[in-house]
C-alpha positions as CSV (number, residue, x, y, z in Angstrom):
1,M,30.6,5.4,-12.5
2,A,32.9,3.3,-10.4
3,D,31.8,0.1,-12.2
4,G,32.5,1.7,-15.6
5,A,28.8,1.6,-16.7
6,Y,29.1,5.2,-17.9
7,R,31.3,3.9,-20.7
8,W,28.4,2.4,-22.6
9,Q,27.7,5.9,-24.0
10,G,30.9,5.7,-26.1
11,N,32.9,8.8,-25.7
12,W,31.3,9.6,-22.4
13,T,34.1,10.6,-20.0
14,A,34.6,9.1,-16.5
15,P,33.5,11.3,-13.5
16,D,36.1,13.7,-12.3
17,A,38.1,12.1,-9.5
18,A,38.4,15.4,-7.6
19,R,34.7,16.0,-7.8
20,V,33.9,12.4,-6.6
21,A,36.3,12.9,-3.6
22,E,34.7,16.2,-2.8
23,I,31.3,14.5,-2.7
24,D,32.6,11.7,-0.6
25,A,34.2,14.1,1.9
26,A,30.8,15.8,2.4
27,W,29.0,12.5,3.1
28,E,26.4,12.6,5.9
29,E,25.1,9.2,6.9
30,S,22.0,10.7,8.4
31,R,21.0,12.4,5.1
32,V,21.4,9.4,2.8
33,E,17.7,9.6,1.8
34,V,18.4,13.0,0.2
35,F,21.9,12.3,-1.1
36,A,22.5,14.2,-4.3
37,E,19.1,15.8,-4.2
38,S,20.4,19.1,-5.6
39,A,21.9,17.3,-8.6
40,R,18.7,15.3,-9.1
41,A,16.5,18.4,-8.8
42,A,18.7,20.4,-11.2
43,A,18.3,17.6,-13.8
44,L,14.5,17.5,-13.4
45,E,14.3,21.3,-13.7
46,R,16.4,21.3,-16.9
47,I,14.4,18.5,-18.5
48,G,11.2,20.5,-17.7
49,R,12.8,23.6,-19.2
50,A,13.7,21.7,-22.4
51,L,10.1,20.5,-22.6
52,A,8.7,24.0,-22.2
53,A,11.1,25.3,-25.0
54,A,10.0,22.4,-27.3
55,R,6.4,23.4,-26.8
56,T,6.8,27.0,-27.7
57,G,6.5,28.6,-31.1
58,D,4.9,25.8,-33.1
59,L,5.6,26.4,-36.8
60,T,2.3,24.8,-37.8
61,G,0.7,28.2,-37.3
62,A,2.2,29.1,-40.7
63,A,-0.3,26.8,-42.4
64,A,-3.0,29.4,-42.5
65,P,-1.1,32.2,-44.2
66,L,0.4,29.7,-46.6
67,S,-3.0,28.3,-47.5
68,H,-4.2,31.9,-48.0
69,A,-1.3,32.7,-50.3
70,R,-2.0,29.6,-52.4
71,S,-5.6,30.7,-52.7
72,V,-4.6,34.1,-53.9
73,L,-2.2,32.6,-56.5
74,E,-5.1,30.4,-57.8
75,G,-7.1,33.5,-58.4
76,L,-4.3,35.1,-60.4
77,D,-4.0,33.0,-63.5
78,P,-1.9,34.5,-66.3
79,A,-4.2,32.9,-68.8
80,A,-6.7,35.6,-67.9
81,L,-4.5,38.1,-69.8
82,E,-5.4,36.4,-73.1
83,P,-8.6,37.7,-74.8
84,R,-11.3,35.2,-75.4
85,R,-12.1,34.2,-79.0
86,G,-15.2,35.4,-80.6
87,L,-17.4,38.4,-79.8
88,A,-16.5,38.4,-76.1
89,G,-12.9,39.1,-77.0
90,L,-13.9,42.3,-78.9
91,F,-15.2,44.0,-75.8
92,K,-12.6,42.7,-73.4
93,G,-9.3,43.0,-75.3
94,R,-5.7,42.8,-74.0
95,G,-5.6,46.4,-72.7
96,A,-8.7,46.0,-70.5
97,R,-7.6,42.6,-69.3
98,L,-4.1,43.9,-68.5
99,K,-5.6,46.8,-66.5
100,R,-7.8,44.5,-64.4
101,F,-5.0,42.0,-63.9
102,R,-2.7,44.7,-62.7
103,E,-5.2,46.0,-60.2
104,A,-5.8,42.5,-58.9
105,W,-2.0,41.8,-58.7
106,T,-1.4,45.1,-56.8
107,R,-3.9,44.2,-54.2
108,A,-2.6,40.6,-53.9
109,A,1.1,41.7,-53.8
110,A,0.3,44.1,-50.9
111,G,-1.3,41.3,-48.9
112,L,1.3,38.7,-49.7
113,A,4.1,41.1,-48.6
114,E,2.7,40.7,-45.1
115,T,2.7,36.9,-45.6
116,T,6.4,37.1,-46.5
117,G,7.2,39.0,-43.4
118,D,5.1,36.6,-41.3
119,L,7.0,33.6,-42.7
120,S,10.4,35.3,-42.2
121,G,9.5,36.1,-38.6
122,R,8.6,32.4,-37.9
123,V,11.9,31.3,-39.4
124,E,13.7,33.7,-37.1
125,G,11.7,32.5,-34.2
126,A,12.6,28.9,-35.0
127,G,16.3,29.8,-34.9
128,Q,16.0,31.5,-31.5
129,R,14.1,28.5,-30.1
130,S,16.9,26.2,-31.4
131,G,19.4,28.3,-29.5
132,V,17.3,27.9,-26.3
133,L,17.2,24.1,-26.9
134,D,21.0,24.1,-27.5
135,K,21.4,25.7,-24.1
136,A,19.1,23.1,-22.5
137,W,21.0,20.3,-24.1
138,V,24.3,21.6,-22.6
139,E,22.8,22.1,-19.2
140,I,21.3,18.5,-19.1
141,R,24.7,17.2,-20.3
142,E,26.2,19.0,-17.3
143,S,23.6,17.5,-15.0
144,L,24.5,14.1,-16.3
145,S,28.2,14.7,-15.4
146,D,27.1,15.8,-11.9
147,L,24.9,12.8,-11.4
148,D,27.7,10.5,-12.6
149,A,30.0,11.9,-9.9
150,H,27.5,11.3,-7.2
151,L,26.8,7.8,-8.5
152,A,30.5,7.1,-8.5
153,A,30.7,8.3,-4.9
154,A,27.7,6.1,-3.9
155,S,29.2,3.1,-5.6
156,A,32.5,3.5,-3.7
157,R,30.5,3.8,-0.4
158,L,28.7,0.6,-1.2
159,A,31.8,-1.4,-2.3
160,G,32.1,-4.5,-0.3
161,H,28.6,-4.1,1.2
162,A,26.7,-7.4,0.7
163,P,23.4,-7.6,2.6
164,G,22.5,-10.9,4.0
165,E,19.5,-12.9,2.8
166,G,16.2,-11.3,3.8
167,D,17.9,-8.0,4.9
168,Q,16.4,-4.7,3.8
169,P,18.5,-3.0,1.1
170,H,20.9,-0.4,2.3
171,P,19.2,3.1,2.1
172,L,22.0,4.2,-0.2
173,V,21.1,1.3,-2.6
174,V,17.6,2.7,-2.8
175,R,18.8,6.2,-3.2
176,K,21.3,5.2,-5.9
177,A,18.5,3.5,-7.9
178,A,16.5,6.7,-7.8
179,L,19.5,8.7,-9.1
180,E,20.2,6.2,-11.8
181,A,16.6,6.5,-13.0
182,C,17.0,10.3,-13.1
183,R,20.2,9.9,-15.0
184,A,18.6,7.6,-17.5
185,A,15.8,10.1,-18.1
186,A,18.2,12.9,-18.6
187,L,20.2,10.8,-21.0
188,Q,17.1,10.0,-23.1
189,C,16.2,13.6,-23.2
190,L,19.3,14.6,-25.2
191,P,18.3,13.0,-28.5
192,L,14.7,14.2,-28.0
193,I,16.0,17.7,-27.9
194,R,17.8,17.2,-31.2
195,S,14.6,15.6,-32.7
196,A,12.7,18.8,-31.8
197,Q,15.3,21.0,-33.3
198,N,15.4,18.8,-36.5
199,A,11.6,19.0,-36.9
200,D,11.8,22.8,-36.7
201,A,14.8,23.0,-39.0
202,R,13.1,21.1,-41.8
203,S,9.9,23.2,-41.5
204,A,11.8,26.4,-41.3
205,E,13.8,25.5,-44.4
206,T,10.5,25.1,-46.4
207,L,9.1,28.4,-44.9
208,K,12.2,30.2,-45.9
209,A,11.9,28.8,-49.5
210,C,8.3,30.1,-49.6
211,A,9.3,33.6,-48.4
212,E,12.0,33.7,-51.0
213,G,9.6,32.4,-53.6
214,L,7.0,35.1,-52.8
215,T,9.7,37.8,-53.3
216,V,10.7,36.3,-56.6
217,W,7.0,36.1,-57.7
218,R,6.3,39.7,-56.7
219,D,9.4,41.1,-58.5
220,D,9.0,39.0,-61.6
221,W,5.4,39.7,-62.1
222,K,5.9,43.4,-61.4
223,E,8.3,43.6,-64.2
224,A,6.2,41.3,-66.5
225,L,3.2,43.5,-66.0
226,G,5.1,46.7,-66.8
227,L,4.9,48.1,-63.2
228,S,8.6,48.4,-62.4
229,G,8.9,52.0,-63.2
230,K,7.1,55.1,-61.9
231,R,4.4,54.7,-64.5
232,P,2.9,51.6,-66.0
233,K,4.5,50.6,-69.3
234,S,2.7,49.3,-72.4
235,V,3.7,45.6,-72.4
236,R,2.5,42.3,-73.6
237,P,3.2,40.0,-70.6
238,D,4.9,36.7,-71.1
239,G,2.2,34.3,-69.8
240,E,4.4,31.2,-69.9
241,R,7.1,32.9,-67.9
242,M,4.6,34.2,-65.4
243,S,3.0,30.7,-65.1
244,R,6.4,29.1,-64.4
245,V,7.1,31.5,-61.5
246,R,3.6,31.0,-60.2
247,N,3.7,27.2,-60.4
248,D,7.1,27.2,-58.7
249,L,5.8,29.2,-55.8
250,K,2.7,26.9,-55.5
251,T,5.0,23.9,-55.4
252,R,7.0,25.5,-52.6
253,I,3.9,26.2,-50.6
254,D,2.6,22.6,-51.1
255,R,5.9,21.2,-49.9
256,A,5.9,23.5,-46.9
257,L,2.3,22.5,-45.9
258,T,3.3,18.8,-46.1
259,E,6.4,19.3,-44.0
260,L,4.4,21.3,-41.4
261,T,2.1,18.3,-40.9
262,V,5.0,15.9,-40.6
263,S,6.8,18.3,-38.2
264,Q,3.6,18.7,-36.1
265,N,3.4,14.9,-35.7
266,R,7.1,14.6,-34.9
267,R,7.0,17.4,-32.3
268,A,3.9,15.9,-30.6
269,E,5.8,12.6,-30.3
270,V,8.9,14.3,-28.8
271,E,6.8,16.3,-26.3
272,A,4.9,13.2,-25.3
273,R,8.1,11.3,-24.7
274,M,9.6,14.2,-22.6
275,E,6.4,14.3,-20.5
276,A,6.6,10.6,-19.9
277,L,10.2,10.9,-18.7
278,L,9.2,13.5,-16.2
279,R,6.2,11.6,-15.0
280,S,8.4,8.5,-14.5
281,L,10.4,10.4,-11.9
């Protein structure tokens, strides 16, 4: 702006002189109450669009399939492959236990393959939403530049104007204050957009780790259970190895569930602050 207030933002550039001159040349005294209304309306519309994008595709919906996956893993304990001691072990030896475990694993693997696809789809959706928010950030940044140019033109018009004591403020002073409020809201919206993206990014990272962990679990156990070939092989599964893979996946799921809760709270705060910005205008 003409008084240099725009410089508080750091690297924020001064309004384009040619654009300021263009705005000044189109000045209409009779329309001072709606001066720069197109710039103001564009900024409000873009803030609203950013809010709408932030509200879509909440990743917390992944909590249900993740909780289901963890429940399935709890029901597939490699310790069940080991025969019990005593008479019970005589009638339920390794072969019978392996057969039942294979059947249970096959059913579980088919269901969790859908979970893997669901999680991967949510991660992809988060990436697309981040792209929409990137576009909104750029557009709001452009609105700020346009508002700055109009505010610079208004400041130039008001230069030297000193109302007397008790006089009503010049209509342009009132209008300028409204534009400055809009600019402040747009400026505050920029870091909120980044906060929404960061919340998604952290959750998406843990969901991706879970999808990868499910694939590792499926492939590792398939081999350990002797099911990698066309026909089942006679094997003695390595229970410790299977447990390590299972526990790693459970840890990934727990981490993702925790992050989803944190992300939900963070997004709710961002959305509330964006809504407050719009209400203030």
